All heavy atoms as TSV, in Angstrom:
chain	resi	resn	atom	element	x	y	z
A	1	MET	N	N	8.186	16.204	14.986
A	1	MET	CA	C	8.012	16.028	13.530
A	1	MET	C	C	7.465	17.319	12.939
A	1	MET	O	O	6.490	17.880	13.420
A	1	MET	CB	C	7.039	14.865	13.278
A	1	MET	CG	C	6.790	14.606	11.810
A	1	MET	SD	S	5.626	13.277	11.530
A	1	MET	CE	C	6.732	11.888	11.498
A	2	SER	N	N	8.110	17.775	11.894
A	2	SER	CA	C	7.680	19.029	11.279
A	2	SER	C	C	6.431	18.824	10.427
A	2	SER	O	O	6.082	17.700	10.069
A	2	SER	CB	C	8.787	19.604	10.402
A	2	SER	OG	O	8.877	18.872	9.209
A	3	MET	N	N	5.791	19.919	10.119
A	3	MET	CA	C	4.572	19.879	9.310
A	3	MET	C	C	4.872	19.284	7.930
A	3	MET	O	O	4.096	18.473	7.420
A	3	MET	CB	C	4.027	21.306	9.170
A	3	MET	CG	C	2.678	21.377	8.577
A	3	MET	SD	S	1.479	20.674	9.746
A	3	MET	CE	C	-0.018	21.091	8.926
A	4	ILE	N	N	6.010	19.657	7.359
A	4	ILE	CA	C	6.376	19.160	6.026
A	4	ILE	C	C	6.571	17.644	6.055
A	4	ILE	O	O	6.098	16.934	5.172
A	4	ILE	CB	C	7.662	19.865	5.516
A	4	ILE	CG1	C	7.346	21.353	5.280
A	4	ILE	CG2	C	8.166	19.212	4.246
A	4	ILE	CD1	C	8.572	22.192	5.006
A	5	GLU	N	N	7.263	17.153	7.093
A	5	GLU	CA	C	7.476	15.705	7.216
A	5	GLU	C	C	6.139	14.975	7.332
A	5	GLU	O	O	5.951	13.913	6.750
A	5	GLU	CB	C	8.330	15.393	8.438
A	5	GLU	CG	C	9.796	15.677	8.242
A	5	GLU	CD	C	10.587	15.436	9.520
A	5	GLU	OE1	O	10.016	14.905	10.489
A	5	GLU	OE2	O	11.773	15.797	9.531
A	6	ARG	N	N	5.226	15.559	8.110
A	6	ARG	CA	C	3.921	14.931	8.315
A	6	ARG	C	C	3.161	14.829	6.995
A	6	ARG	O	O	2.580	13.794	6.676
A	6	ARG	CB	C	3.119	15.737	9.336
A	6	ARG	CG	C	2.088	14.902	10.048
A	6	ARG	CD	C	1.431	15.650	11.205
A	6	ARG	NE	N	2.382	16.055	12.212
A	6	ARG	CZ	C	2.410	17.258	12.792
A	6	ARG	NH1	N	1.528	18.176	12.466
A	6	ARG	NH2	N	3.305	17.545	13.705
A	7	ILE	N	N	3.182	15.903	6.215
A	7	ILE	CA	C	2.496	15.912	4.914
A	7	ILE	C	C	3.141	14.894	3.976
A	7	ILE	O	O	2.459	14.130	3.290
A	7	ILE	CB	C	2.535	17.321	4.286
A	7	ILE	CG1	C	1.652	18.261	5.111
A	7	ILE	CG2	C	2.073	17.287	2.839
A	7	ILE	CD1	C	1.801	19.729	4.744
A	8	ARG	N	N	4.476	14.855	3.958
A	8	ARG	CA	C	5.196	13.934	3.084
A	8	ARG	C	C	4.884	12.479	3.462
A	8	ARG	O	O	4.661	11.643	2.587
A	8	ARG	CB	C	6.695	14.197	3.185
A	8	ARG	CG	C	7.492	13.484	2.135
A	8	ARG	CD	C	8.943	13.928	2.149
A	8	ARG	NE	N	9.077	15.327	1.749
A	8	ARG	CZ	C	9.937	16.192	2.290
A	8	ARG	NH1	N	10.757	15.817	3.232
A	8	ARG	NH2	N	9.994	17.435	1.853
A	9	THR	N	N	4.866	12.193	4.748
A	9	THR	CA	C	4.564	10.830	5.220
A	9	THR	C	C	3.152	10.421	4.816
A	9	THR	O	O	2.938	9.307	4.335
A	9	THR	CB	C	4.712	10.759	6.760
A	9	THR	OG1	O	6.026	11.168	7.105
A	9	THR	CG2	C	4.490	9.355	7.258
A	10	ARG	N	N	2.198	11.344	5.005
A	10	ARG	CA	C	0.811	11.039	4.649
A	10	ARG	C	C	0.674	10.814	3.150
A	10	ARG	O	O	-0.021	9.898	2.706
A	10	ARG	CB	C	-0.104	12.182	5.100
A	10	ARG	CG	C	-1.578	11.802	5.029
A	10	ARG	CD	C	-2.482	12.931	5.477
A	10	ARG	NE	N	-2.129	13.434	6.793
A	10	ARG	CZ	C	-2.144	14.734	7.120
A	10	ARG	NH1	N	-2.488	15.636	6.243
A	10	ARG	NH2	N	-1.805	15.123	8.333
A	11	ARG	N	N	1.363	11.648	2.352
A	11	ARG	CA	C	1.303	11.514	0.896
A	11	ARG	C	C	1.886	10.169	0.455
A	11	ARG	O	O	1.326	9.505	-0.408
A	11	ARG	CB	C	2.052	12.673	0.245
A	11	ARG	CG	C	1.786	12.784	-1.245
A	11	ARG	CD	C	2.532	13.950	-1.847
A	11	ARG	NE	N	3.949	13.823	-1.585
A	11	ARG	CZ	C	4.806	14.847	-1.532
A	11	ARG	NH1	N	4.384	16.071	-1.712
A	11	ARG	NH2	N	6.082	14.643	-1.287
A	12	ASP	N	N	3.004	9.785	1.045
A	12	ASP	CA	C	3.614	8.493	0.716
A	12	ASP	C	C	2.683	7.340	1.075
A	12	ASP	O	O	2.549	6.377	0.327
A	12	ASP	CB	C	4.952	8.324	1.429
A	12	ASP	CG	C	6.026	9.231	0.856
A	12	ASP	OD1	O	5.812	9.784	-0.249
A	12	ASP	OD2	O	7.078	9.373	1.507
A	13	ALA	N	N	2.041	7.431	2.234
A	13	ALA	CA	C	1.110	6.383	2.665
A	13	ALA	C	C	-0.064	6.289	1.695
A	13	ALA	O	O	-0.487	5.184	1.334
A	13	ALA	CB	C	0.613	6.663	4.081
A	14	ASN	N	N	-0.581	7.433	1.256
A	14	ASN	CA	C	-1.695	7.430	0.300
A	14	ASN	C	C	-1.279	6.817	-1.025
A	14	ASN	O	O	-2.026	6.052	-1.630
A	14	ASN	CB	C	-2.207	8.860	0.061
A	14	ASN	CG	C	-3.010	9.367	1.235
A	14	ASN	OD1	O	-3.489	8.589	2.043
A	14	ASN	ND2	N	-3.154	10.672	1.329
A	15	ARG	N	N	-0.074	7.154	-1.457
A	15	ARG	CA	C	0.432	6.626	-2.723
A	15	ARG	C	C	0.570	5.102	-2.646
A	15	ARG	O	O	0.207	4.387	-3.560
A	15	ARG	CB	C	1.780	7.272	-3.045
A	15	ARG	CG	C	2.253	6.965	-4.450
A	15	ARG	CD	C	3.556	7.689	-4.751
A	15	ARG	NE	N	3.362	9.140	-4.740
A	15	ARG	CZ	C	4.222	10.009	-4.195
A	15	ARG	NH1	N	5.317	9.585	-3.642
A	15	ARG	NH2	N	3.979	11.298	-4.238
A	16	ARG	N	N	1.108	4.631	-1.513
A	16	ARG	CA	C	1.248	3.183	-1.319
A	16	ARG	C	C	-0.111	2.496	-1.304
A	16	ARG	O	O	-0.300	1.446	-1.918
A	16	ARG	CB	C	1.974	2.892	-0.004
A	16	ARG	CG	C	3.447	2.596	-0.182
A	16	ARG	CD	C	4.034	2.024	1.073
A	16	ARG	NE	N	3.846	2.911	2.219
A	16	ARG	CZ	C	4.661	3.914	2.518
A	16	ARG	NH1	N	5.715	4.155	1.782
A	16	ARG	NH2	N	4.420	4.678	3.560
A	17	ALA	N	N	-1.071	3.095	-0.593
A	17	ALA	CA	C	-2.410	2.508	-0.507
A	17	ALA	C	C	-3.059	2.419	-1.889
A	17	ALA	O	O	-3.670	1.405	-2.227
A	17	ALA	CB	C	-3.291	3.332	0.436
A	18	ARG	N	N	-2.903	3.473	-2.692
A	18	ARG	CA	C	-3.459	3.446	-4.046
A	18	ARG	C	C	-2.793	2.384	-4.901
A	18	ARG	O	O	-3.457	1.691	-5.681
A	18	ARG	CB	C	-3.302	4.821	-4.717
A	18	ARG	CG	C	-4.460	5.747	-4.446
A	18	ARG	CD	C	-4.542	6.854	-5.485
A	18	ARG	NE	N	-3.273	7.542	-5.675
A	18	ARG	CZ	C	-2.855	8.573	-4.934
A	18	ARG	NH1	N	-3.602	9.026	-3.955
A	18	ARG	NH2	N	-1.689	9.138	-5.185
A	19	ALA	N	N	-1.479	2.236	-4.757
A	19	ALA	CA	C	-0.753	1.226	-5.531
A	19	ALA	C	C	-1.213	-0.181	-5.146
A	19	ALA	O	O	-1.402	-1.043	-6.008
A	19	ALA	CB	C	0.751	1.366	-5.303
A	20	ILE	N	N	-1.426	-0.394	-3.854
A	20	ILE	CA	C	-1.892	-1.703	-3.386
A	20	ILE	C	C	-3.299	-1.979	-3.906
A	20	ILE	O	O	-3.594	-3.072	-4.391
A	20	ILE	CB	C	-1.851	-1.771	-1.839
A	20	ILE	CG1	C	-0.389	-1.772	-1.372
A	20	ILE	CG2	C	-2.582	-3.009	-1.330
A	20	ILE	CD1	C	-0.217	-1.513	0.110
A	21	GLU	N	N	-4.172	-0.971	-3.836
A	21	GLU	CA	C	-5.539	-1.144	-4.346
A	21	GLU	C	C	-5.516	-1.470	-5.837
A	21	GLU	O	O	-6.258	-2.334	-6.299
A	21	GLU	CB	C	-6.364	0.126	-4.119
A	21	GLU	CG	C	-6.805	0.317	-2.686
A	21	GLU	CD	C	-7.461	1.672	-2.461
A	21	GLU	OE1	O	-7.837	2.322	-3.455
A	21	GLU	OE2	O	-7.589	2.053	-1.287
A	22	HIS	N	N	-4.679	-0.782	-6.575
A	22	HIS	CA	C	-4.574	-1.025	-8.017
A	22	HIS	C	C	-4.093	-2.453	-8.279
A	22	HIS	O	O	-4.634	-3.151	-9.145
A	22	HIS	CB	C	-3.619	-0.013	-8.651
A	22	HIS	CG	C	-3.419	-0.232	-10.113
A	22	HIS	ND1	N	-4.388	0.065	-11.050
A	22	HIS	CD2	C	-2.378	-0.750	-10.802
A	22	HIS	CE1	C	-3.934	-0.267	-12.259
A	22	HIS	NE2	N	-2.715	-0.758	-12.124
A	23	ALA	N	N	-3.082	-2.880	-7.533
A	23	ALA	CA	C	-2.555	-4.238	-7.707
A	23	ALA	C	C	-3.619	-5.283	-7.377
A	23	ALA	O	O	-3.757	-6.286	-8.075
A	23	ALA	CB	C	-1.327	-4.440	-6.820
A	24	LEU	N	N	-4.378	-5.035	-6.317
A	24	LEU	CA	C	-5.432	-5.982	-5.936
A	24	LEU	C	C	-6.519	-6.052	-7.005
A	24	LEU	O	O	-7.046	-7.114	-7.305
A	24	LEU	CB	C	-6.051	-5.583	-4.590
A	24	LEU	CG	C	-5.175	-5.820	-3.359
A	24	LEU	CD1	C	-5.839	-5.231	-2.132
A	24	LEU	CD2	C	-4.896	-7.297	-3.164
A	25	ARG	N	N	-6.868	-4.888	-7.577
A	25	ARG	CA	C	-7.897	-4.859	-8.615
A	25	ARG	C	C	-7.441	-5.583	-9.874
A	25	ARG	O	O	-8.239	-6.245	-10.538
A	25	ARG	CB	C	-8.271	-3.419	-8.959
A	25	ARG	CG	C	-9.659	-3.072	-8.469
A	25	ARG	CD	C	-10.089	-1.681	-8.877
A	25	ARG	NE	N	-9.844	-0.768	-7.758
A	25	ARG	CZ	C	-9.032	0.276	-7.814
A	25	ARG	NH1	N	-8.401	0.588	-8.909
A	25	ARG	NH2	N	-8.859	1.029	-6.759
A	26	SER	N	N	-6.155	-5.467	-10.198
A	26	SER	CA	C	-5.682	-6.081	-11.432
A	26	SER	C	C	-5.231	-7.535	-11.242
A	26	SER	O	O	-4.943	-8.218	-12.223
A	26	SER	CB	C	-4.548	-5.250	-12.029
A	26	SER	OG	O	-3.475	-5.201	-11.137
A	27	ALA	N	N	-5.200	-7.992	-9.991
A	27	ALA	CA	C	-4.821	-9.391	-9.742
A	27	ALA	C	C	-5.984	-10.285	-10.164
A	27	ALA	O	O	-7.117	-10.080	-9.750
A	27	ALA	CB	C	-4.518	-9.592	-8.260
A	28	ASN	N	N	-5.688	-11.274	-10.997
A	28	ASN	CA	C	-6.799	-12.082	-11.506
A	28	ASN	C	C	-7.043	-13.373	-10.728
A	28	ASN	O	O	-8.062	-13.997	-10.925
A	28	ASN	CB	C	-6.632	-12.379	-13.006
A	28	ASN	CG	C	-5.184	-12.345	-13.437
A	28	ASN	OD1	O	-4.292	-12.367	-12.609
A	28	ASN	ND2	N	-4.945	-12.289	-14.725
A	29	SER	N	N	-6.142	-13.743	-9.839
A	29	SER	CA	C	-6.399	-14.962	-9.063
A	29	SER	C	C	-6.354	-14.673	-7.563
A	29	SER	O	O	-5.613	-13.794	-7.122
A	29	SER	CB	C	-5.378	-16.053	-9.419
A	29	SER	OG	O	-4.136	-15.726	-8.845
A	30	PRO	N	N	-7.141	-15.402	-6.793
A	30	PRO	CA	C	-7.159	-15.203	-5.334
A	30	PRO	C	C	-5.780	-15.415	-4.701
A	30	PRO	O	O	-5.435	-14.741	-3.731
A	30	PRO	CB	C	-8.141	-16.262	-4.833
A	30	PRO	CG	C	-8.992	-16.579	-6.007
A	30	PRO	CD	C	-8.130	-16.387	-7.220
A	31	ALA	N	N	-4.988	-16.335	-5.254
A	31	ALA	CA	C	-3.653	-16.595	-4.698
A	31	ALA	C	C	-2.765	-15.358	-4.829
A	31	ALA	O	O	-2.034	-15.004	-3.902
A	31	ALA	CB	C	-3.017	-17.784	-5.403
A	32	VAL	N	N	-2.850	-14.697	-5.987
A	32	VAL	CA	C	-2.061	-13.483	-6.207
A	32	VAL	C	C	-2.526	-12.398	-5.246
A	32	VAL	O	O	-1.717	-11.683	-4.652
A	32	VAL	CB	C	-2.186	-13.001	-7.677
A	32	VAL	CG1	C	-1.507	-11.658	-7.867
A	32	VAL	CG2	C	-1.605	-14.039	-8.616
A	33	ARG	N	N	-3.841	-12.282	-5.072
A	33	ARG	CA	C	-4.396	-11.289	-4.153
A	33	ARG	C	C	-3.898	-11.522	-2.728
A	33	ARG	O	O	-3.498	-10.586	-2.031
A	33	ARG	CB	C	-5.929	-11.370	-4.197
A	33	ARG	CG	C	-6.567	-10.024	-4.403
A	33	ARG	CD	C	-8.063	-10.131	-4.651
A	33	ARG	NE	N	-8.324	-10.073	-6.075
A	33	ARG	CZ	C	-9.062	-10.946	-6.747
A	33	ARG	NH1	N	-9.626	-11.954	-6.142
A	33	ARG	NH2	N	-9.234	-10.805	-8.036
A	34	ASP	N	N	-3.908	-12.781	-2.304
A	34	ASP	CA	C	-3.428	-13.119	-0.956
A	34	ASP	C	C	-1.964	-12.753	-0.794
A	34	ASP	O	O	-1.548	-12.251	0.252
A	34	ASP	CB	C	-3.617	-14.619	-0.673
A	34	ASP	CG	C	-5.092	-14.994	-0.511
A	34	ASP	OD1	O	-5.925	-14.074	-0.328
A	34	ASP	OD2	O	-5.392	-16.198	-0.563
A	35	GLU	N	N	-1.192	-13.013	-1.827
A	35	GLU	CA	C	0.241	-12.706	-1.783
A	35	GLU	C	C	0.471	-11.197	-1.664
A	35	GLU	O	O	1.300	-10.747	-0.877
A	35	GLU	CB	C	0.905	-13.249	-3.061
A	35	GLU	CG	C	2.385	-13.390	-2.948
A	35	GLU	CD	C	2.830	-14.380	-1.885
A	35	GLU	OE1	O	2.115	-15.376	-1.648
A	35	GLU	OE2	O	3.892	-14.141	-1.277
A	36	ILE	N	N	-0.285	-10.411	-2.437
A	36	ILE	CA	C	-0.162	-8.944	-2.381
A	36	ILE	C	C	-0.513	-8.440	-0.987
A	36	ILE	O	O	0.186	-7.602	-0.425
A	36	ILE	CB	C	-1.067	-8.275	-3.446
A	36	ILE	CG1	C	-0.542	-8.609	-4.846
A	36	ILE	CG2	C	-1.129	-6.764	-3.236
A	36	ILE	CD1	C	-1.510	-8.267	-5.960
A	37	LEU	N	N	-1.601	-8.974	-0.419
A	37	LEU	CA	C	-2.009	-8.556	0.923
A	37	LEU	C	C	-0.952	-8.928	1.952
A	37	LEU	O	O	-0.657	-8.143	2.864
A	37	LEU	CB	C	-3.356	-9.194	1.298
A	37	LEU	CG	C	-4.566	-8.576	0.599
A	37	LEU	CD1	C	-5.813	-9.418	0.854
A	37	LEU	CD2	C	-4.781	-7.154	1.053
A	38	ALA	N	N	-0.368	-10.120	1.831
A	38	ALA	CA	C	0.664	-10.550	2.774
A	38	ALA	C	C	1.875	-9.616	2.714
A	38	ALA	O	O	2.409	-9.206	3.736
A	38	ALA	CB	C	1.074	-11.990	2.476
A	39	ILE	N	N	2.281	-9.278	1.503
A	39	ILE	CA	C	3.434	-8.370	1.332
A	39	ILE	C	C	3.101	-6.991	1.887
A	39	ILE	O	O	3.913	-6.378	2.592
A	39	ILE	CB	C	3.831	-8.289	-0.167
A	39	ILE	CG1	C	4.393	-9.647	-0.620
A	39	ILE	CG2	C	4.846	-7.185	-0.387
A	39	ILE	CD1	C	4.531	-9.775	-2.122
A	40	ALA	N	N	1.906	-6.505	1.592
A	40	ALA	CA	C	1.504	-5.180	2.063
A	40	ALA	C	C	1.482	-5.135	3.597
A	40	ALA	O	O	1.963	-4.180	4.196
A	40	ALA	CB	C	0.120	-4.830	1.513
A	41	GLN	N	N	0.955	-6.182	4.217
A	41	GLN	CA	C	0.899	-6.207	5.672
A	41	GLN	C	C	2.298	-6.271	6.284
A	41	GLN	O	O	2.559	-5.648	7.314
A	41	GLN	CB	C	0.056	-7.387	6.160
A	41	GLN	CG	C	-1.419	-7.160	5.936
A	41	GLN	CD	C	-2.257	-8.394	6.176
A	41	GLN	OE1	O	-1.728	-9.506	6.252
A	41	GLN	NE2	N	-3.560	-8.221	6.298
A	42	ARG	N	N	3.189	-6.977	5.633
A	42	ARG	CA	C	4.570	-7.081	6.109
A	42	ARG	C	C	5.222	-5.696	6.104
A	42	ARG	O	O	5.979	-5.348	7.004
A	42	ARG	CB	C	5.360	-8.053	5.243
A	42	ARG	CG	C	6.354	-8.856	5.998
A	42	ARG	CD	C	7.009	-9.920	5.152
A	42	ARG	NE	N	6.058	-10.883	4.604
A	42	ARG	CZ	C	6.086	-11.341	3.372
A	42	ARG	NH1	N	7.004	-10.947	2.505
A	42	ARG	NH2	N	5.187	-12.224	2.943
A	43	HIS	N	N	4.936	-4.899	5.077
A	43	HIS	CA	C	5.559	-3.585	4.956
A	43	HIS	C	C	4.908	-2.534	5.856
A	43	HIS	O	O	5.531	-1.541	6.183
A	43	HIS	CB	C	5.535	-3.110	3.505
A	43	HIS	CG	C	6.566	-3.798	2.669
A	43	HIS	ND1	N	7.877	-3.418	2.670
A	43	HIS	CD2	C	6.485	-4.865	1.830
A	43	HIS	CE1	C	8.556	-4.232	1.860
A	43	HIS	NE2	N	7.738	-5.087	1.344
A	44	MET	N	N	3.643	-2.748	6.229
A	44	MET	CA	C	2.950	-1.767	7.051
A	44	MET	C	C	3.415	-1.823	8.508
A	44	MET	O	O	3.431	-0.834	9.197
A	44	MET	CB	C	1.437	-1.981	7.000
A	44	MET	CG	C	0.821	-1.710	5.662
A	44	MET	SD	S	1.039	-0.006	5.172
A	44	MET	CE	C	0.370	-0.021	3.537
A	45	SER	N	N	3.772	-3.015	8.955
A	45	SER	CA	C	4.144	-3.152	10.385
A	45	SER	C	C	5.575	-2.769	10.655
A	45	SER	O	O	6.370	-2.565	9.775
A	45	SER	CB	C	3.920	-4.592	10.836
A	45	SER	OG	O	4.658	-5.480	10.034
């Protein structure tokens, strides 16, 4: 894996993590939060 690919992968992961955190913060019900976490975990594996 090249250095550029590694940086790009890390940047994408950070962007995804920030988007998930933002979604969790703006989710107003626990059910929505659980759903976001379930989707995020599905995509991480």
